[in-house]
C-alpha positions as CSV (number, residue, x, y, z in Angstrom):
1,M,38.1,-64.8,12.5
2,K,35.1,-65.8,14.6
3,V,32.7,-62.9,15.5
4,L,32.0,-63.1,19.3
5,M,29.7,-60.1,19.4
6,H,26.3,-59.5,17.7
7,P,23.8,-56.7,17.7
8,V,21.0,-57.0,20.4
9,Q,17.8,-58.5,19.2
10,P,14.1,-58.0,20.4
11,I,13.2,-60.0,23.4
12,D,10.1,-62.1,22.9
13,T,8.4,-62.8,26.3
14,L,4.8,-63.1,25.2
15,D,4.8,-67.1,25.6
16,L,6.0,-66.6,29.2
17,F,3.2,-64.7,30.7
18,L,0.6,-67.2,31.2
19,P,2.9,-69.9,32.3
20,L,4.5,-67.6,34.7
21,S,1.0,-66.7,36.1
22,R,0.1,-70.3,36.6
23,E,3.3,-70.9,38.5
24,L,2.4,-67.9,40.8
25,L,-1.1,-69.1,41.3
26,T,0.0,-72.6,42.1
27,V,2.3,-71.3,45.0
28,L,-0.4,-68.9,46.2
29,R,-3.0,-71.7,46.3
30,S,-0.7,-73.8,48.6
31,L,-0.4,-71.1,51.2
32,T,-1.6,-71.2,54.6
33,P,-3.1,-68.0,56.3
34,G,0.1,-67.5,58.1
35,D,2.1,-67.7,54.9
36,W,0.1,-64.8,53.4
37,R,1.3,-62.7,56.3
38,R,5.1,-63.5,55.8
39,L,7.3,-60.6,55.1
40,T,9.2,-60.4,51.9
41,A,12.2,-58.7,50.5
42,C,10.0,-55.8,49.9
43,A,9.4,-55.4,53.7
44,P,7.1,-54.0,55.2
45,W,5.2,-55.7,52.3
46,T,3.9,-59.0,53.1
47,V,3.4,-61.8,50.6
48,K,-0.3,-60.6,50.3
49,D,0.9,-57.1,49.6
50,V,3.2,-58.1,46.9
51,A,0.5,-60.3,45.3
52,A,-1.8,-57.1,45.5
53,H,1.0,-55.2,43.8
54,L,1.2,-57.5,41.0
55,L,-2.7,-57.3,40.5
56,G,-2.3,-53.5,40.5
57,G,0.2,-53.6,37.8
58,S,-1.9,-55.5,35.4
59,L,-4.8,-53.2,36.2
60,G,-2.8,-50.2,35.4
61,R,-1.8,-51.7,32.0
62,L,-5.3,-52.8,31.2
63,R,-6.4,-49.2,31.6
64,E,-4.4,-48.6,28.5
65,R,-6.1,-51.1,26.6
66,D,-9.5,-49.7,27.6
67,H,-8.1,-46.2,26.6
68,S,-9.1,-45.1,30.2
69,V,-7.5,-42.0,31.7
70,R,-4.0,-43.0,33.0
71,A,-3.4,-42.5,36.6
72,G,0.0,-40.8,35.8
73,P,1.8,-37.3,35.5
74,S,0.1,-35.1,33.0
75,A,3.6,-34.0,31.6
76,P,7.2,-35.5,31.6
77,I,8.8,-34.9,34.9
78,A,12.3,-35.7,36.4
79,Y,13.4,-39.2,37.1
80,N,13.3,-38.7,40.9
81,D,10.0,-37.0,40.8
82,L,8.7,-40.0,38.5
83,L,10.1,-42.3,41.1
84,Q,8.2,-40.7,44.0
85,F,5.0,-40.6,42.2
86,I,5.3,-44.5,41.4
87,N,6.1,-45.2,44.8
88,R,3.2,-43.3,46.3
89,E,0.7,-44.8,44.0
90,N,2.1,-48.2,44.7
91,W,1.5,-47.7,48.3
92,R,-2.0,-46.3,47.9
93,W,-3.0,-49.4,46.0
94,V,-1.5,-51.9,48.3
95,D,-3.1,-50.3,51.4
96,A,-6.5,-50.3,49.6
97,A,-6.1,-53.9,48.6
98,K,-5.8,-55.0,52.2
99,R,-9.6,-55.3,51.9
100,I,-9.3,-57.9,49.2
101,S,-9.4,-61.6,50.6
102,P,-6.6,-63.9,49.5
103,A,-9.2,-66.0,47.7
104,L,-10.5,-63.1,45.6
105,L,-7.1,-61.8,45.0
106,M,-6.1,-65.0,43.4
107,E,-9.3,-64.9,41.2
108,F,-8.6,-61.5,40.2
109,L,-4.9,-62.3,39.2
110,E,-6.0,-65.1,37.1
111,I,-8.5,-63.0,35.1
112,T,-6.2,-60.0,34.8
113,D,-3.3,-62.0,33.8
114,R,-5.2,-63.7,31.0
115,A,-6.6,-60.2,29.8
116,L,-3.1,-58.7,30.0
117,E,-1.5,-61.5,27.9
118,H,-4.4,-61.0,25.3
119,H,-3.8,-57.3,25.2
120,F,-0.1,-57.5,24.9
121,R,-0.4,-59.9,21.8
122,S,-2.6,-57.3,20.0
123,L,0.3,-54.8,20.1
124,P,2.5,-54.3,17.3
125,P,6.0,-55.4,18.4
126,E,8.0,-52.6,17.0
127,A,5.4,-49.7,17.5
128,P,6.2,-47.2,20.2
129,A,4.9,-48.2,23.6
130,P,2.7,-45.8,25.5
131,I,5.2,-45.4,28.6
132,T,9.0,-45.2,28.9
133,V,11.3,-47.8,30.6
134,A,12.8,-45.0,32.5
135,W,15.8,-47.0,33.9
136,A,16.9,-47.8,30.3
137,S,16.1,-44.5,28.4
138,D,14.0,-41.4,28.2
139,Q,12.6,-42.3,24.9
140,L,9.6,-44.3,24.3
141,P,10.6,-47.9,23.5
142,P,9.0,-50.4,21.2
143,N,6.3,-52.4,22.5
144,W,8.4,-55.6,22.7
145,F,10.8,-54.0,25.2
146,D,8.0,-52.6,27.3
147,I,6.4,-56.0,27.4
148,A,9.8,-57.8,28.4
149,R,10.1,-55.1,31.3
150,E,6.7,-55.9,32.5
151,Y,7.6,-59.7,32.3
152,T,10.7,-58.9,34.6
153,E,8.4,-57.1,37.1
154,K,6.3,-60.2,37.4
155,W,9.1,-62.6,37.5
156,L,11.0,-60.5,40.1
157,H,8.1,-60.1,42.5
158,Q,7.2,-63.7,42.1
159,Q,10.7,-64.5,43.4
160,H,10.1,-62.4,46.4
161,I,6.9,-64.4,47.2
162,R,8.7,-67.7,46.6
163,E,11.8,-66.7,48.8
164,A,9.3,-65.7,51.6
165,V,7.3,-68.8,51.5
166,E,10.6,-70.9,51.0
167,R,9.5,-72.3,47.5
168,P,12.2,-72.8,44.7
169,L,13.0,-69.8,42.7
170,L,12.4,-69.8,38.8
171,T,16.0,-69.8,37.8
172,Q,15.9,-72.0,34.9
173,Q,17.0,-70.7,31.6
174,P,13.5,-70.1,29.9
175,W,12.3,-68.1,32.8
176,M,15.4,-66.3,33.8
177,F,17.6,-65.5,30.6
178,P,14.9,-63.1,29.3
179,V,15.0,-61.2,32.8
180,L,18.8,-60.9,32.6
181,D,18.6,-59.9,28.9
182,T,16.2,-57.2,29.6
183,F,18.1,-56.0,32.6
184,L,21.4,-55.6,30.7
185,R,19.6,-53.4,28.2
186,G,20.0,-50.7,31.0
187,L,23.7,-50.6,30.6
188,P,23.9,-47.7,28.0
189,R,21.8,-45.6,30.1
190,T,24.2,-46.6,33.1
191,F,27.2,-45.5,31.1
192,Q,25.7,-42.5,29.4
193,D,27.8,-40.0,31.4
194,T,30.9,-42.1,31.5
195,E,34.0,-41.1,29.4
196,G,35.8,-43.8,27.3
197,S,38.0,-43.7,24.4
198,R,36.4,-44.7,20.9
199,G,36.4,-48.5,20.5
200,A,36.8,-49.3,24.2
201,S,34.6,-51.9,25.5
202,V,33.4,-53.4,28.8
203,T,32.0,-57.1,28.8
204,V,29.7,-58.2,31.4
205,S,29.5,-62.0,31.9
206,V,26.9,-63.6,34.0
207,D,27.5,-67.3,35.0
208,G,24.9,-70.0,35.5
209,E,22.5,-71.8,33.6
210,S,20.7,-68.6,32.5
211,G,23.6,-66.4,32.1
212,G,25.3,-64.8,29.1
213,S,27.6,-62.2,28.0
214,W,26.9,-58.5,26.9
215,S,29.4,-55.9,25.9
216,L,29.2,-52.2,25.7
217,V,31.4,-50.5,23.0
218,R,32.1,-46.7,22.8
219,T,31.4,-45.3,19.6
220,D,31.7,-41.8,18.3
221,R,28.2,-40.9,19.8
222,A,27.6,-43.2,22.7
223,W,28.0,-46.6,24.4
224,E,26.3,-49.2,22.3
225,L,25.2,-52.7,23.7
226,F,26.1,-55.9,21.9
227,V,25.4,-59.5,22.8
228,G,28.6,-61.5,23.4
229,S,31.9,-61.1,24.9
230,D,34.8,-59.0,23.6
231,P,38.3,-60.6,24.1
232,N,39.8,-57.3,23.9
233,A,37.6,-55.7,26.4
234,V,39.3,-53.1,28.5
235,S,37.4,-54.2,31.5
236,Q,35.7,-57.6,32.1
237,V,33.1,-58.2,34.9
238,R,31.8,-61.5,35.9
239,L,29.2,-62.5,38.5
240,H,26.8,-65.3,39.0
241,Q,23.1,-65.0,38.0
242,D,21.9,-65.4,41.6
243,V,24.1,-62.3,42.3
244,A,23.1,-60.5,39.4
245,W,19.3,-60.3,39.5
246,R,19.5,-59.3,43.1
247,L,22.3,-56.6,42.6
248,F,20.4,-55.0,39.5
249,T,17.1,-54.9,41.5
250,R,18.8,-53.6,44.7
251,G,17.9,-56.7,46.5
252,I,21.6,-56.8,47.8
253,T,24.1,-54.0,48.2
254,R,27.2,-54.0,46.1
255,D,29.2,-54.8,49.4
256,E,26.9,-57.9,50.0
257,A,27.4,-59.0,46.4
258,R,31.2,-58.3,46.4
259,P,32.4,-61.8,47.0
260,G,30.6,-63.1,43.9
261,I,31.8,-60.4,41.6
262,E,35.2,-60.3,39.6
263,V,36.4,-57.1,37.8
264,L,39.4,-57.2,35.5
265,G,41.2,-54.7,33.8
266,D,39.8,-51.0,33.8
267,A,38.3,-50.9,37.4
268,R,36.6,-47.7,36.7
269,L,34.5,-48.9,33.8
270,G,34.1,-52.3,35.4
271,E,32.7,-50.8,38.9
272,R,30.5,-48.6,36.6
273,A,28.8,-51.6,35.1
274,L,27.9,-52.6,38.7
275,D,25.8,-49.5,39.1
276,L,23.2,-50.9,36.6
277,V,19.6,-50.7,38.3
278,A,16.9,-52.4,36.3
279,I,13.9,-51.2,38.4
280,M,12.6,-47.9,39.3
281,A,14.5,-47.4,42.5
């Protein structure tokens, strides 16, 4: 019998950081003064604000490299409190960065993106990361997953910029599949308080060039994630990649996404899968 599901594997995004940075800088260097002021999906943030936010993210990670004091909570805090802290710090940085010209902003982005990629390559992939990926787990993840999450952040905000200035999105398989693969690692957290009989499974299939299938299986202890589809899944969820990345990052509501979603079988479990949020929101 052919095995359709396999254990999830580490996601290697290291080779994507600099090419992704070059794609961003190519877009930014083509912008007019008016383009920099266009509103994005992160409104009231403009294109320039989102670019500044990307710079701020890199600077924050480079503080870890330099063993500088991290501008974060001094002790573990509740998820909602952490979210408020992150949002407050993001707004403070973007407001301060309004004093940076677009030309200088691009120079800073190029410098910090190179430094960040070099830093990430120096880290042991399986060693514990310095921070949690809170939408996936309360536990410290391995470095490779923290790095993959950072890649999704940079990919996502570049799409916001590209949409705002009417440039093609980076939805081809090499760019987007690692994003979706990383996002779907949040399913066990999404289901952590959801009841299910032992052996029950839920398959989420994302259609499109960059799509794939992931299945949650209920074990004695928890819901565990596998790559692939389970033909005997008690619930099957299907959605297109263009719907998936927006839904899982709250770029669209479930009602807006509904025409592009199909849920078969156990609706309770299928609808639960759609609660996945793969950003701090």
